[in-house]
C-alpha positions as a Python dict, from the first residue, in 0.01 Angstrom:
ca = {
    (1, 'X'): (0, 0, 0),
    (2, 'X'): (-365, 102, -22),
    (3, 'X'): (-387, 440, -189),
    (4, 'X'): (-763, 460, -133),
    (5, 'X'): (-723, 404, 241),
    (6, 'X'): (-448, 665, 259),
    (7, 'X'): (-666, 916, 77),
    (8, 'X'): (-962, 842, 304),
    (9, 'X'): (-753, 908, 614),
    (10, 'X'): (-599, 1225, 472),
    (11, 'X'): (-942, 1354, 373),
    (12, 'X'): (-1077, 1278, 718),
    (13, 'X'): (-786, 1455, 890),
    (14, 'X'): (-831, 1748, 652),
    (15, 'X'): (-1203, 1780, 736),
    (16, 'X'): (-1183, 1680, 1105),
    (17, 'X'): (-856, 1835, 1212),
    (18, 'X'): (-982, 1970, 1543),
    (19, 'X'): (-1088, 1623, 1656),
    (20, 'X'): (-745, 1490, 1546),
    (21, 'X'): (-568, 1760, 1748),
    (22, 'X'): (-783, 1692, 2053),
    (23, 'X'): (-686, 1325, 2044),
    (24, 'X'): (-313, 1355, 1983),
    (25, 'X'): (-268, 1647, 2224),
    (26, 'X'): (-460, 1486, 2511),
    (27, 'X'): (-204, 1498, 2798),
    (28, 'X'): (-243, 1129, 2884),
    (29, 'X'): (-200, 1032, 2516),
    (30, 'X'): (108, 1251, 2477),
    (31, 'X'): (264, 1100, 2785),
    (32, 'X'): (292, 763, 2609),
    (33, 'X'): (255, 809, 2234),
    (34, 'X'): (350, 1014, 1934),
    (35, 'X'): (203, 959, 1593),
    (36, 'X'): (455, 797, 1361),
    (37, 'X'): (445, 703, 996),
    (38, 'X'): (618, 708, 662),
    (39, 'X'): (580, 1057, 520),
    (40, 'X'): (618, 1249, 199),
    (41, 'X'): (846, 1555, 188),
    (42, 'X'): (554, 1782, 100),
    (43, 'X'): (180, 1806, 161),
    (44, 'X'): (26, 1607, -125),
    (45, 'X'): (-143, 1779, -415),
    (46, 'X'): (-507, 1859, -347),
    (47, 'X'): (-451, 1965, 16),
    (48, 'X'): (-367, 2310, 147),
    (49, 'X'): (6, 2337, 214),
    (50, 'X'): (-63, 2556, 520),
    (51, 'X'): (-334, 2331, 665),
    (52, 'X'): (-299, 2306, 1049),
    (53, 'X'): (-253, 1929, 1019),
    (54, 'X'): (-34, 1955, 711),
    (55, 'X'): (248, 1755, 871),
    (56, 'X'): (6, 1464, 923),
    (57, 'X'): (-136, 1494, 572),
    (58, 'X'): (213, 1414, 445),
    (59, 'X'): (194, 1072, 608),
    (60, 'X'): (136, 761, 400),
    (61, 'X'): (73, 556, 714),
    (62, 'X'): (-16, 642, 1074),
    (63, 'X'): (76, 439, 1378),
    (64, 'X'): (159, 467, 1747),
    (65, 'X'): (465, 327, 1908),
    (66, 'X'): (529, 244, 2271),
    (67, 'X'): (864, 88, 2355),
    (68, 'X'): (845, -198, 2606),
    (69, 'X'): (1147, -254, 2827),
    (70, 'X'): (1244, -614, 2904),
    (71, 'X'): (1185, -563, 3275),
    (72, 'X'): (824, -465, 3205),
    (73, 'X'): (763, -821, 3081),
    (74, 'X'): (901, -985, 3397),
    (75, 'X'): (572, -944, 3586),
    (76, 'X'): (300, -1078, 3356),
    (77, 'X'): (17, -952, 3575),
    (78, 'X'): (151, -599, 3591),
    (79, 'X'): (219, -605, 3215),
    (80, 'X'): (-143, -702, 3140),
    (81, 'X'): (-268, -416, 3357),
    (82, 'X'): (-28, -171, 3186),
    (83, 'X'): (-119, -296, 2837),
    (84, 'X'): (-492, -261, 2908),
    (85, 'X'): (-435, 96, 3023),
    (86, 'X'): (-232, 181, 2713),
    (87, 'X'): (-501, 31, 2490),
    (88, 'X'): (-761, 245, 2666),
    (89, 'X'): (-551, 558, 2607),
    (90, 'X'): (-493, 481, 2238),
    (91, 'X'): (-857, 382, 2169),
    (92, 'X'): (-970, 732, 2059),
    (93, 'X'): (-688, 732, 1801),
    (94, 'X'): (-798, 391, 1669),
    (95, 'X'): (-1162, 501, 1668),
    (96, 'X'): (-1068, 809, 1467),
    (97, 'X'): (-889, 602, 1202),
    (98, 'X'): (-1180, 358, 1191),
    (99, 'X'): (-1421, 645, 1125),
    (100, 'X'): (-1189, 769, 852),
    (101, 'X'): (-1192, 425, 694),
    (102, 'X'): (-1568, 368, 714),
    (103, 'X'): (-1671, 196, 392),
    (104, 'X'): (-1317, 100, 288),
    (105, 'X'): (-1303, -226, 96),
    (106, 'X'): (-982, -429, 70),
    (107, 'X'): (-877, -472, -293),
    (108, 'X'): (-985, -805, -443),
    (109, 'X'): (-732, -1011, -631),
}
């Protein structure tokens, strides 16, 4: 939806790929999350096709998914503890995207 934001994230991944890899390959992160998103078939023009993070440069959006089973919701207290732990684990990913989007302005209508 926001081409400028997509470009900012791609550029940041392109220039800061090692940090990206460190975050998504952290064992605790990988235990719960994989990076998802709508992707193009090819690395977009302007980026190296053989870039180490080329698969992620194809993305038009980046998100994490964690499926919640119904039984996990039965104990509200345990769920809150689990959710807080998951948010802690995903925080470096969110921080990375926020750094990539530093200065982004939502389009004005």
